DSSP file (Angstrom, degrees, kcal/mol; ACC not computed):
  #  RESIDUE AA STRUCTURE BP1 BP2  ACC     N-H-->O    O-->H-N    N-H-->O    O-->H-N    TCO  KAPPA ALPHA  PHI   PSI    X-CA   Y-CA   Z-CA
    1    1 A M              0   0    0      0, 0.0     2,-0.0     0, 0.0     0, 0.0   0.000 360.0 360.0 360.0 133.3  -33.6   36.3   91.6
    2    2 A D    >>  -     0   0    0      1,-0.1     4,-1.1     4,-0.0     3,-0.7  -0.208 360.0 -87.9 -85.0-177.3  -30.0   37.1   92.2
    3    3 A Y  H 3> S+     0   0    0      1,-0.2     4,-2.1     2,-0.2     5,-0.2   0.788 121.8  66.2 -65.8 -27.8  -27.0   35.6   90.4
    4    4 A G  H 3> S+     0   0    0      1,-0.2     4,-2.2     2,-0.2    -1,-0.2   0.883  99.4  51.7 -61.1 -38.4  -26.7   32.7   93.0
    5    5 A G  H <> S+     0   0    0     -3,-0.7     4,-2.2     1,-0.2    -1,-0.2   0.886 109.0  49.9 -65.7 -38.9  -30.1   31.4   91.8
    6    6 A Y  H  X S+     0   0    0     -4,-1.1     4,-2.4     2,-0.2    -2,-0.2   0.873 109.3  52.0 -67.4 -36.2  -28.9   31.4   88.2
    7    7 A V  H  X S+     0   0    0     -4,-2.1     4,-2.3     2,-0.2    -2,-0.2   0.920 109.7  49.3 -65.0 -43.1  -25.7   29.6   89.2
    8    8 A V  H  X S+     0   0    0     -4,-2.2     4,-2.2     1,-0.2    -2,-0.2   0.916 111.5  48.8 -62.5 -43.2  -27.7   26.9   90.9
    9    9 A I  H  X S+     0   0    0     -4,-2.2     4,-2.1     1,-0.2    -1,-0.2   0.907 111.0  50.6 -63.7 -41.2  -30.0   26.5   87.9
   10   10 A A  H  X S+     0   0    0     -4,-2.4     4,-2.0     1,-0.2    -2,-0.2   0.900 111.0  48.1 -64.0 -40.3  -27.0   26.2   85.6
   11   11 A I  H  X S+     0   0    0     -4,-2.3     4,-2.3     2,-0.2    -1,-0.2   0.878 109.9  52.5 -69.2 -36.7  -25.3   23.6   87.8
   12   12 A L  H  X S+     0   0    0     -4,-2.2     4,-2.2     2,-0.2    -2,-0.2   0.891 108.9  50.1 -64.9 -38.4  -28.6   21.6   87.9
   13   13 A V  H  X S+     0   0    0     -4,-2.1     4,-2.1     2,-0.2    -2,-0.2   0.907 109.5  51.6 -64.2 -40.8  -28.8   21.7   84.1
   14   14 A L  H  X S+     0   0    0     -4,-2.0     4,-2.1     1,-0.2    -2,-0.2   0.904 109.2  49.8 -62.3 -41.6  -25.2   20.4   84.0
   15   15 A A  H  X S+     0   0    0     -4,-2.3     4,-2.3     1,-0.2    -1,-0.2   0.893 108.9  52.7 -63.5 -39.0  -26.1   17.6   86.3
   16   16 A A  H  X S+     0   0    0     -4,-2.2     4,-2.3     1,-0.2    -1,-0.2   0.878 107.1  52.6 -64.0 -37.0  -29.1   16.7   84.1
   17   17 A V  H  X S+     0   0    0     -4,-2.1     4,-2.4     2,-0.2    -2,-0.2   0.924 109.5  48.7 -63.5 -44.1  -26.8   16.6   81.1
   18   18 A F  H  X S+     0   0    0     -4,-2.1     4,-2.0     1,-0.2    -2,-0.2   0.908 112.5  47.6 -63.4 -41.3  -24.4   14.2   82.9
   19   19 A F  H  X S+     0   0    0     -4,-2.3     4,-2.1     2,-0.2    -1,-0.2   0.863 110.6  52.2 -69.1 -34.3  -27.3   11.9   83.9
   20   20 A T  H  X S+     0   0    0     -4,-2.3     4,-2.3     2,-0.2    -2,-0.2   0.913 110.0  48.6 -64.8 -42.4  -28.7   12.0   80.4
   21   21 A L  H  X S+     0   0    0     -4,-2.4     4,-2.1     1,-0.2    -2,-0.2   0.875 109.5  53.3 -63.8 -36.6  -25.3   10.9   79.0
   22   22 A A  H  < S+     0   0    0     -4,-2.0    -2,-0.2     2,-0.2    -1,-0.2   0.900 110.3  46.4 -65.1 -40.0  -25.2    8.2   81.6
   23   23 A I  H >< S+     0   0    0     -4,-2.1     3,-1.2     1,-0.2    -2,-0.2   0.898 111.6  51.7 -68.0 -39.0  -28.6    6.9   80.5
   24   24 A Y  H 3< S+     0   0    0     -4,-2.3     3,-0.2     1,-0.3    -2,-0.2   0.867 117.0  39.2 -64.5 -36.8  -27.6    7.1   76.8
   25   25 A N  T >< S+     0   0    0     -4,-2.1     3,-2.1     1,-0.2     6,-0.5  -0.151  75.4 136.4-102.7  36.8  -24.4    5.1   77.5
   26   26 A R  T <  S+     0   0    0     -3,-1.2    -1,-0.2     1,-0.3    -2,-0.1   0.698  70.2  51.5 -64.7 -19.4  -26.0    2.6   79.9
   27   27 A G  T 3  S+     0   0    0     -3,-0.2    -1,-0.3    -4,-0.1     2,-0.3   0.282 102.0  78.7 -95.5  11.1  -24.3   -0.4   78.4
   28   28 A N  S X  S-     0   0    0     -3,-2.1     3,-1.2    -6,-0.2     4,-0.3  -0.770  84.8-119.8-120.0 159.7  -20.9    1.2   78.7
   29   29 A I  T >> S+     0   0    0     -2,-0.3     3,-1.5     1,-0.2     4,-0.7   0.794 106.5  74.5 -67.2 -27.9  -18.3    1.7   81.4
   30   30 A K  H 3> S+     0   0    0      1,-0.3     4,-2.7     2,-0.2    -1,-0.2   0.698  77.6  78.0 -60.7 -17.6  -18.6    5.5   80.9
   31   31 A T  H <> S+     0   0    0     -3,-1.2     4,-2.5    -6,-0.5    -1,-0.3   0.902  91.2  51.8 -57.4 -41.3  -22.0    5.3   82.6
   32   32 A L  H <> S+     0   0    0     -3,-1.5     4,-2.1    -4,-0.3    -1,-0.2   0.894 110.3  48.3 -63.3 -39.6  -20.2    5.1   86.0
   33   33 A K  H  X S+     0   0    0     -4,-0.7     4,-2.4     2,-0.2    -2,-0.2   0.927 112.4  47.5 -67.3 -44.6  -18.1    8.2   85.2
   34   34 A F  H  X S+     0   0    0     -4,-2.7     4,-2.4     1,-0.2    -2,-0.2   0.880 111.5  51.1 -64.9 -37.2  -21.1   10.2   84.0
   35   35 A T  H  X S+     0   0    0     -4,-2.5     4,-2.5    -5,-0.2    -1,-0.2   0.903 109.5  50.7 -66.4 -40.0  -23.1    9.3   87.1
   36   36 A F  H  X S+     0   0    0     -4,-2.1     4,-2.5     2,-0.2    -2,-0.2   0.931 110.9  48.7 -60.1 -45.4  -20.1   10.3   89.3
   37   37 A C  H  X S+     0   0    0     -4,-2.4     4,-2.1     1,-0.2    -2,-0.2   0.896 111.4  49.9 -63.9 -39.6  -20.0   13.7   87.5
   38   38 A G  H  X S+     0   0    0     -4,-2.4     4,-2.0     2,-0.2    -1,-0.2   0.921 112.7  46.0 -63.6 -44.5  -23.7   14.2   87.9
   39   39 A L  H  X S+     0   0    0     -4,-2.5     4,-2.0     1,-0.2    -2,-0.2   0.868 111.1  53.5 -67.1 -35.6  -23.6   13.4   91.6
   40   40 A A  H  X S+     0   0    0     -4,-2.5     4,-1.8     2,-0.2    -1,-0.2   0.894 109.0  48.3 -66.5 -39.0  -20.6   15.7   92.1
   41   41 A T  H  X S+     0   0    0     -4,-2.1     4,-2.1     2,-0.2    -2,-0.2   0.884 110.4  51.1 -69.4 -36.0  -22.4   18.6   90.4
   42   42 A L  H  X S+     0   0    0     -4,-2.0     4,-2.5     1,-0.2    -2,-0.2   0.859 107.2  55.0 -65.5 -33.6  -25.4   17.9   92.6
   43   43 A F  H  X S+     0   0    0     -4,-2.0     4,-2.3     2,-0.2    -2,-0.2   0.901 106.4  50.8 -62.8 -40.5  -23.0   18.0   95.6
   44   44 A I  H  X S+     0   0    0     -4,-1.8     4,-2.3     2,-0.2    -2,-0.2   0.909 109.7  49.7 -64.3 -41.8  -21.8   21.4   94.5
   45   45 A V  H  X S+     0   0    0     -4,-2.1     4,-2.4     1,-0.2    -2,-0.2   0.926 111.8  48.9 -61.5 -44.1  -25.4   22.7   94.3
   46   46 A G  H  X S+     0   0    0     -4,-2.5     4,-2.3     1,-0.2    -2,-0.2   0.869 109.3  52.6 -63.3 -36.4  -26.1   21.3   97.7
   47   47 A L  H  X S+     0   0    0     -4,-2.3     4,-2.0     2,-0.2    -1,-0.2   0.902 109.2  48.6 -66.3 -41.3  -22.9   22.9   99.0
   48   48 A I  H  X S+     0   0    0     -4,-2.3     4,-1.3     1,-0.2    -2,-0.2   0.918 113.5  47.7 -62.9 -42.7  -24.0   26.3   97.6
   49   49 A S  H  X S+     0   0    0     -4,-2.4     4,-2.0     1,-0.2    -2,-0.2   0.868 108.9  55.1 -65.5 -35.6  -27.4   25.8   99.2
   50   50 A Y  H  < S+     0   0    0     -4,-2.3    -1,-0.2     1,-0.2    -2,-0.2   0.894 106.0  50.4 -66.1 -39.5  -25.8   24.8  102.5
   51   51 A Y  H  < S+     0   0    0     -4,-2.0    -1,-0.2     1,-0.2    -2,-0.2   0.801 111.5  48.7 -70.5 -26.4  -23.8   28.0  102.7
   52   52 A S  H  < S+     0   0    0     -4,-1.3    -1,-0.2     1,-0.3    -2,-0.2   0.842 134.5   7.7 -80.7 -32.9  -26.9   30.1  102.1
   53   53 A S  S  < S-     0   0    0     -4,-2.0    -1,-0.3    -5,-0.1    -2,-0.1  -0.694  81.4-143.5-148.6  92.2  -29.0   28.3  104.7
   54   54 A P        +     0   0    0      0, 0.0     2,-0.3     0, 0.0    -3,-0.1  -0.273  26.3 170.5 -60.0 136.9  -27.1   25.8  106.9
   55   55 A S     >  -     0   0    0      1,-0.1     4,-2.0     2,-0.0     5,-0.1  -0.990  37.2-140.1-148.6 138.9  -29.1   22.7  107.9
   56   56 A E  H  > S+     0   0    0     -2,-0.3     4,-2.2     2,-0.2     5,-0.2   0.892 106.0  52.5 -67.0 -39.2  -28.1   19.5  109.6
   57   57 A D  H  > S+     0   0    0      1,-0.2     4,-2.3     2,-0.2    -1,-0.2   0.899 109.8  48.7 -63.8 -40.1  -30.3   17.4  107.3
   58   58 A L  H  > S+     0   0    0      2,-0.2     4,-2.1     1,-0.2    -1,-0.2   0.890 109.7  52.4 -66.9 -38.6  -28.7   19.0  104.2
   59   59 A K  H  X S+     0   0    0     -4,-2.0     4,-2.0     2,-0.2    -2,-0.2   0.915 110.6  47.6 -63.4 -42.3  -25.2   18.4  105.6
   60   60 A I  H  X S+     0   0    0     -4,-2.2     4,-2.2     1,-0.2    -2,-0.2   0.920 112.1  49.1 -64.7 -43.9  -26.0   14.7  106.1
   61   61 A S  H  X S+     0   0    0     -4,-2.3     4,-2.5     1,-0.2    -1,-0.2   0.844 108.7  54.4 -67.0 -31.4  -27.4   14.3  102.7
   62   62 A L  H  X S+     0   0    0     -4,-2.1     4,-2.5     2,-0.2    -1,-0.2   0.917 108.8  47.6 -65.6 -43.3  -24.4   16.0  101.2
   63   63 A F  H  X S+     0   0    0     -4,-2.0     4,-2.1     2,-0.2    -2,-0.2   0.902 113.6  48.0 -64.2 -39.8  -22.0   13.6  102.9
   64   64 A V  H  X S+     0   0    0     -4,-2.2     4,-2.4     2,-0.2    -2,-0.2   0.921 112.1  49.3 -65.7 -43.8  -24.2   10.6  101.7
   65   65 A M  H  X S+     0   0    0     -4,-2.5     4,-2.3     1,-0.2    -2,-0.2   0.906 112.3  47.3 -63.7 -41.8  -24.3   12.0   98.1
   66   66 A M  H  X S+     0   0    0     -4,-2.5     4,-2.4     2,-0.2    -1,-0.2   0.882 110.6  53.0 -68.4 -36.4  -20.5   12.5   98.0
   67   67 A G  H  X S+     0   0    0     -4,-2.1     4,-1.8    -5,-0.2    -2,-0.2   0.918 110.2  47.2 -62.5 -43.3  -20.0    9.0   99.4
   68   68 A I  H  X S+     0   0    0     -4,-2.4     4,-2.1     2,-0.2    -2,-0.2   0.897 110.8  52.6 -64.8 -39.8  -22.2    7.5   96.7
   69   69 A A  H  X S+     0   0    0     -4,-2.3     4,-2.2     1,-0.2    -2,-0.2   0.902 108.4  50.2 -62.5 -40.7  -20.3    9.5   94.0
   70   70 A L  H  X S+     0   0    0     -4,-2.4     4,-2.3     2,-0.2    -1,-0.2   0.850 107.3  54.3 -67.0 -33.2  -17.0    8.2   95.3
   71   71 A V  H  X S+     0   0    0     -4,-1.8     4,-2.4     2,-0.2    -1,-0.2   0.919 108.5  49.0 -64.6 -42.7  -18.3    4.7   95.1
   72   72 A F  H  X S+     0   0    0     -4,-2.1     4,-2.2     1,-0.2    -2,-0.2   0.905 111.8  49.1 -62.1 -40.9  -19.2    5.2   91.5
   73   73 A L  H  X S+     0   0    0     -4,-2.2     4,-2.5     2,-0.2    -2,-0.2   0.893 110.0  51.6 -65.4 -39.1  -15.8    6.6   90.8
   74   74 A W  H  X S+     0   0    0     -4,-2.3     4,-2.1     1,-0.2    -2,-0.2   0.916 111.4  46.6 -63.7 -44.3  -14.1    3.7   92.6
   75   75 A F  H  X S+     0   0    0     -4,-2.4     4,-2.4     2,-0.2    -1,-0.2   0.879 111.0  53.4 -65.1 -37.1  -16.1    1.2   90.4
   76   76 A Y  H  X S+     0   0    0     -4,-2.2     4,-2.4     2,-0.2    -2,-0.2   0.941 109.8  46.8 -63.2 -47.1  -15.3    3.2   87.3
   77   77 A R  H  X S+     0   0    0     -4,-2.5     4,-2.1     1,-0.2    -1,-0.2   0.895 113.0  49.7 -63.3 -39.4  -11.6    3.0   88.0
   78   78 A G  H  X S+     0   0    0     -4,-2.1     4,-2.1     2,-0.2    -1,-0.2   0.891 110.6  50.0 -64.7 -39.5  -11.8   -0.7   88.8
   79   79 A S  H  X S+     0   0    0     -4,-2.4     4,-2.1     2,-0.2    -2,-0.2   0.886 109.7  50.9 -67.1 -38.2  -13.7   -1.3   85.5
   80   80 A V  H  X S+     0   0    0     -4,-2.4     4,-1.8     2,-0.2    -1,-0.2   0.903 110.3  49.4 -65.6 -40.0  -11.1    0.6   83.5
   81   81 A K  H  X S+     0   0    0     -4,-2.1     4,-1.2     1,-0.2    -2,-0.2   0.892 110.5  50.9 -64.7 -38.8   -8.3   -1.4   85.1
   82   82 A D  H  X S+     0   0    0     -4,-2.1     4,-0.8     1,-0.2    -2,-0.2   0.883 108.6  51.6 -65.5 -38.3  -10.2   -4.6   84.3
   83   83 A E  H  < S+     0   0    0     -4,-2.1     3,-0.4     1,-0.2    -1,-0.2   0.854 107.1  53.2 -67.0 -34.5  -10.6   -3.6   80.7
   84   84 A K  H  < S+     0   0    0     -4,-1.8    -1,-0.2     1,-0.2    -2,-0.2   0.791 103.3  58.2 -70.9 -26.9   -6.9   -2.8   80.3
   85   85 A K  H  <        0   0    0     -4,-1.2    -1,-0.2     1,-0.2    -2,-0.2   0.746 360.0 360.0 -74.0 -23.0   -6.1   -6.4   81.6
   86   86 A K     <        0   0    0     -4,-0.8    -1,-0.2    -3,-0.4    -2,-0.1   0.486 360.0 360.0 -71.7 360.0   -8.0   -8.0   78.8
């Protein structure tokens, strides 16, 4: 395995850490932020995989994953603004 494979494994571990933190803080607003970070790291892994072997299905799933990540970030920012108003 070359260094690219190790980078992909490291990024997948990082995404798993973010998702574990999201599960641990499931009753908190930070869950949305951790889920966004996990999806963003999975997007990076997908992007690395896409450059090594381009595929239309992978490109579509990358756009969908990034869109979902942005929705989580949007909800997180809205929740933080709502908490500041209280």
